[in-house]
C-alpha positions in Angstrom: 0.0 0.0 0.0 1.2 3.5 -0.9 0.1 6.6 0.9 -0.4 9.5 -1.6 -0.4 13.0 -0.2 -2.0 15.2 -2.8 -1.2 19.0 -3.0 -3.4 21.1 -5.3 -2.3 23.9 -7.6 -2.8 27.6 -7.4 -6.3 28.9 -6.8 -7.6 25.4 -6.1 -8.6 23.6 -2.9 -8.1 20.0 -1.9 -11.6 19.0 -3.2 -10.3 18.9 -6.8 -8.7 15.5 -5.9 -12.0 13.8 -4.8 -12.2 11.4 -7.7 -8.5 10.5 -7.5 -8.9 9.8 -3.7 -11.8 7.4 -4.5 -9.9 5.7 -7.3 -6.7 5.2 -5.3 -8.5 3.9 -2.3 -10.4 1.4 -4.5 -7.1 0.0 -5.5 -6.0 -0.5 -1.9 -4.0 2.7 -1.4 -4.3 5.5 1.0 -4.9 9.0 -0.4 -5.0 12.3 1.5 -5.8 15.6 -0.2 -4.3 18.6 1.6 -5.5 22.2 1.9 -2.4 24.3 2.5 -2.6 26.8 5.4 -4.7 29.8 4.4 -6.4 28.0 1.5 -9.6 26.0 1.0 -10.9 24.7 4.4 -7.6 25.3 6.2 -8.0 28.9 7.3 -5.7 28.7 10.4 -3.1 30.9 8.8 -3.4 34.7 8.3 -2.2 36.2 5.0 0.9 37.6 6.6 1.9 34.1 7.9 1.6 32.4 4.5 5.0 31.7 2.9 6.6 29.0 0.8 8.4 27.8 3.9 5.2 27.7 6.0 3.5 25.6 3.3 6.5 23.3 3.0 6.7 22.9 6.8 3.0 21.9 6.8 3.4 19.3 4.1 6.6 17.9 5.6 4.8 17.5 9.0 2.0 15.6 7.3 4.6 13.3 5.7 6.2 12.7 9.0 2.8 12.0 10.6 1.8 9.5 7.9 4.3 6.7 8.1 6.1 4.7 5.5 5.9 4.6 1.7 4.7 8.1 1.2 4.5 9.6 -2.2 4.0 13.4 -2.5 1.9 14.5 -5.5 1.8 18.1 -6.7 -0.3 19.6 -9.4 0.8 22.8 -11.1 1.9 25.3 -8.3 1.8 22.3 -6.0 5.1 21.1 -7.5 6.8 24.2 -6.1 5.6 23.2 -2.7 6.3 19.5 -2.7 9.9 20.2 -3.7 10.4 22.3 -0.6 8.7 19.7 1.6 11.0 17.0 0.2 14.0 19.1 1.1 12.9 18.9 4.7 12.1 15.1 4.8 13.9 13.4 1.9 14.3 10.1 3.7 10.6 9.8 4.6 9.5 9.8 1.0 9.3 7.0 -1.6 9.1 9.6 -4.4 7.6 12.8 -5.8 5.0 12.9 -8.6 4.7 16.2 -10.6 1.3 16.3 -12.4 1.9 18.9 -15.1 3.5 20.7 -12.2 6.2 23.3 -11.5 9.6 21.8 -10.9 11.7 24.5 -9.2 15.4 23.8 -9.1 17.6 25.5 -6.4 17.3 29.3 -6.3 14.5 29.6 -8.9 11.1 31.1 -8.1 8.0 29.4 -9.4 7.6 32.2 -12.0 11.2 31.8 -13.2 10.7 28.0 -13.4 7.8 28.4 -15.8 9.3 31.2 -17.8 7.1 34.1 -16.7 7.9 37.6 -15.7 6.7 38.7 -12.2 4.1 41.0 -13.7 2.9 38.8 -16.6 -0.8 38.3 -16.2 -1.0 38.3 -12.3 -2.8 41.1 -10.6 -1.7 41.4 -7.0 -3.8 43.5 -4.7 -2.9 45.3 -1.5 -3.6 42.2 0.7 -0.9 40.2 -1.1 -3.2 37.9 -3.0 -3.7 37.4 -6.8 -7.1 38.3 -8.3 -9.1 35.4 -9.7 -9.2 35.0 -13.4 -12.6 35.6 -15.1 -14.6 32.4 -15.4 -14.3 32.1 -19.2 -10.5 32.7 -19.0 -10.1 30.2 -16.2 -12.2 27.6 -18.1 -10.1 28.0 -21.3 -6.8 27.8 -19.3 -7.6 25.1 -16.8 -10.7 23.0 -17.8 -11.4 23.0 -21.5 -11.7 19.2 -21.7 -13.5 18.8 -18.4 -17.2 17.9 -17.8 -19.5 21.0 -17.4 -20.5 20.0 -13.9 -16.8 19.9 -12.8 -16.1 23.2 -14.3 -19.0 24.8 -12.4 -17.9 23.2 -9.2 -14.3 24.2 -9.6 -15.2 27.8 -10.5 -17.3 28.1 -7.3 -14.4 26.9 -5.1 -11.5 28.9 -6.5 -9.8 31.2 -4.0 -7.4 34.2 -4.4 -3.9 32.8 -4.3 -1.3 34.2 -2.0 1.5 35.9 -4.0 4.5 35.3 -1.7 5.1 31.5 -2.3 5.1 32.0 -6.1 7.7 34.8 -5.9 10.0 33.0 -3.4 13.1 31.3 -4.7 13.2 27.5 -4.1 15.3 26.6 -1.1 15.9 23.0 -2.3 19.3 21.4 -2.8 20.4 18.6 -5.1 21.8 16.8 -2.0 18.4 16.5 -0.3 15.4 17.2 -2.6 17.5 16.1 -5.6 18.0 12.6 -4.3 14.3 11.9 -3.9 13.0 9.9 -7.0 10.9 12.2 -9.3 8.2 11.3 -11.8 6.4 13.6 -14.2 3.0 13.2 -15.7 2.7 15.3 -18.8 -0.6 16.7 -20.0 -0.4 17.2 -23.8 -3.2 19.8 -24.2 -2.4 21.9 -21.1 -3.2 25.6 -21.8 -1.7 26.8 -18.5 1.7 25.0 -18.6 2.1 23.9 -22.2 4.2 21.0 -23.3 7.2 23.2 -24.1 7.2 24.5 -20.6 6.8 21.0 -19.2 9.7 19.8 -21.2 11.9 22.7 -20.2 11.3 22.0 -16.5 12.1 18.3 -17.0 15.3 19.2 -18.8 16.5 21.2 -15.7 15.5 18.4 -13.3 15.1 15.1 -15.1 12.3 12.8 -14.0 12.0 9.0 -14.3 9.4 7.8 -15.1 7.7 10.3 -17.4 4.1 9.4 -18.4 1.9 11.2 -20.8 -1.9 11.8 -20.8 -3.8 13.3 -23.7 -5.7 15.9 -21.6 -5.9 19.5 -20.3 -4.5 21.1 -17.2 -7.0 19.4 -14.9 -6.7 15.6 -15.4 -8.3 15.0 -12.0 -11.5 16.1 -13.7 -11.0 15.3 -17.4 -9.2 11.9 -17.2 -9.3 10.8 -13.6 -8.9 7.1 -14.3 -5.9 7.6 -16.5 -4.3 9.9 -13.9 -4.9 7.5 -11.0 -3.4 4.6 -13.0 -0.4 6.7 -13.9 0.2 7.7 -10.3 0.0 4.1 -9.1 2.4 3.0 -11.8 4.9 5.8 -10.8 4.6 4.6 -7.1 5.2 1.0 -8.2 8.4 2.1 -10.0 9.6 4.1 -7.0 9.3 1.1 -4.7 9.5 -2.0 -6.9 12.5 -4.0 -8.1 13.8 -1.2 -10.3 14.1 1.1 -7.3 16.4 -1.4 -5.5 18.9 -1.6 -8.4 
């Protein structure tokens, strides 16, 4: 049995993983979707307390509390967070799975990792959070292959994303984060992080295995079965005979 800890991407709460949790549990695994402090249903942190480090500490503590054979899964911005968590507890992890997610090597911010300028398309207000995208823009960027009911549900649950974590350089090192096995699940029709961006990030921090799904930025809605199967296969490769070679 693998324990999957699931970290959502920017603007999205843990509820996006609900189908994946069900599918993984049906296969005999444990799956826990995390709302980061100050997001979703986890409102214990005030805006001024939200940093990349505080998010990483939270995830690392969940890893330590969970036990053996833990795989951290990050979607989109969640990749920036799981890398930081892995830096804190590398020996507690079986591996990392980046689901069309940001891989931030040492010293790079999330925005630098995906090749965006700090002021490109992000409106940050006085409270230090990014404004939500209009519904039609968010749909075209995140959900264009998703069922209509999932799009409606997702749009109703989006929150304004704290800016500080995205603009903070990664504190990871090759000696700690870099030694944790990494897998990448590519999404070929992603309009938020296109394939060129996904390939650039993998070139800077190679992943093995790399799996590909013909889908958009939100495979947990558009192709949940394919995503769950890919995640299980990645975990098997982390912990199976190949991992012992």
